[in-house]
C-alpha positions as CSV (number, residue, x, y, z in Angstrom):
1,X,-187.4,314.3,148.0
2,X,-189.8,311.8,146.6
3,X,-191.5,313.1,143.6
4,X,-195.5,313.6,143.7
5,X,-198.0,313.2,141.1
6,X,-200.9,315.4,141.3
7,X,-204.2,313.4,140.5
8,X,-207.6,314.5,140.6
9,X,-210.6,311.9,142.0
10,X,-214.0,312.1,141.5
11,X,-216.3,311.0,143.9
12,X,-219.8,310.0,144.4
13,X,-221.2,313.4,146.3
14,X,-222.1,311.0,149.3
15,X,-218.9,309.5,149.9
16,X,-217.3,313.3,149.3
17,X,-219.7,314.7,152.0
18,X,-218.6,311.7,154.0
19,X,-215.2,312.2,153.6
20,X,-215.5,315.8,154.2
21,X,-217.6,315.2,157.3
22,X,-215.1,312.6,159.2
23,X,-211.6,314.2,158.2
24,X,-210.2,317.4,158.6
25,X,-209.5,319.5,155.1
26,X,-205.9,319.6,155.4
27,X,-206.0,315.8,156.5
28,X,-208.2,314.3,153.5
29,X,-205.1,314.0,151.1
30,X,-202.7,312.0,153.3
31,X,-206.2,310.1,154.5
32,X,-206.6,308.9,150.5
33,X,-203.1,308.2,150.1
34,X,-203.1,305.9,153.1
35,X,-206.0,304.1,151.9
36,X,-204.7,303.5,148.4
37,X,-201.2,302.3,149.8
38,X,-202.9,299.9,152.2
39,X,-205.3,298.5,149.5
40,X,-202.3,298.1,147.0
41,X,-200.2,296.7,149.8
42,X,-203.0,294.3,150.5
43,X,-203.2,293.2,146.8
44,X,-199.5,292.8,146.5
45,X,-199.2,290.5,149.5
46,X,-202.4,288.3,148.3
47,X,-200.4,288.2,144.8
48,X,-197.3,287.0,146.8
49,X,-199.1,284.4,148.9
50,X,-200.8,282.8,145.7
51,X,-197.6,282.5,143.9
52,X,-196.1,280.7,147.0
53,X,-199.1,278.4,147.2
54,X,-198.7,277.5,143.7
55,X,-195.0,277.0,143.9
56,X,-195.7,274.6,147.2
57,X,-198.5,273.0,145.0
58,X,-195.9,272.7,142.2
59,X,-193.0,271.4,144.0
60,X,-195.7,268.7,145.8
61,X,-196.5,266.9,142.5
62,X,-192.9,267.9,140.4
63,X,-192.6,263.9,139.8
64,X,-195.9,263.7,138.0
65,X,-194.7,266.5,135.6
66,X,-191.7,264.1,134.5
67,X,-194.0,260.9,134.0
68,X,-194.5,261.4,130.6
69,X,-190.7,261.1,129.8
70,X,-190.3,257.8,131.2
71,X,-193.7,256.4,129.2
72,X,-192.9,253.8,126.2
73,X,-194.3,255.0,122.9
74,X,-193.5,252.1,120.7
75,X,-196.6,253.0,118.2
76,X,-195.5,256.4,117.4
77,X,-192.6,257.6,115.3
78,X,-190.2,260.0,116.5
79,X,-192.3,262.6,114.5
80,X,-195.9,261.7,115.7
81,X,-197.5,261.7,119.0
82,X,-200.0,259.4,119.8
83,X,-202.5,261.1,122.5
84,X,-204.4,257.9,123.0
85,X,-201.3,255.6,123.7
86,X,-199.9,258.4,125.8
87,X,-202.9,259.2,127.8
88,X,-203.4,255.1,128.4
89,X,-199.9,254.9,129.8
90,X,-200.4,257.4,131.8
91,X,-203.6,256.2,133.5
92,X,-202.1,252.9,133.9
93,X,-199.1,254.0,135.9
94,X,-201.3,256.2,137.8
95,X,-203.8,253.4,138.7
96,X,-200.9,251.4,139.9
97,X,-199.4,253.7,142.2
98,X,-202.5,254.8,144.2
99,X,-203.5,251.0,144.5
100,X,-200.0,249.9,146.2
101,X,-200.3,253.0,148.4
102,X,-204.1,252.0,149.6
103,X,-203.3,248.6,150.0
104,X,-199.9,249.4,152.1
105,X,-202.1,252.0,154.2
106,X,-204.9,249.2,155.2
């Protein structure tokens, strides 16, 4: 048997009146349970769909994530990171790729 936890809900008066008018007294508890379950399930589905979309986007751009590993950094020693040089090389690589793609498409 499933364990049940009793909770007290406080509803605005107008909402309580509508609930009483539209739902038989012995069905109100199940009505609220169904609403809460449906809303939580919807939220879970939305989170799962968002996670799947993000995973798909990450997979589509996976090669871009490793571009920084191939960049040459002669100016910086092993202990320092030269952000300006890194960004210049990264932009140079990205500028080369779209131009060749656009030229092939034209």
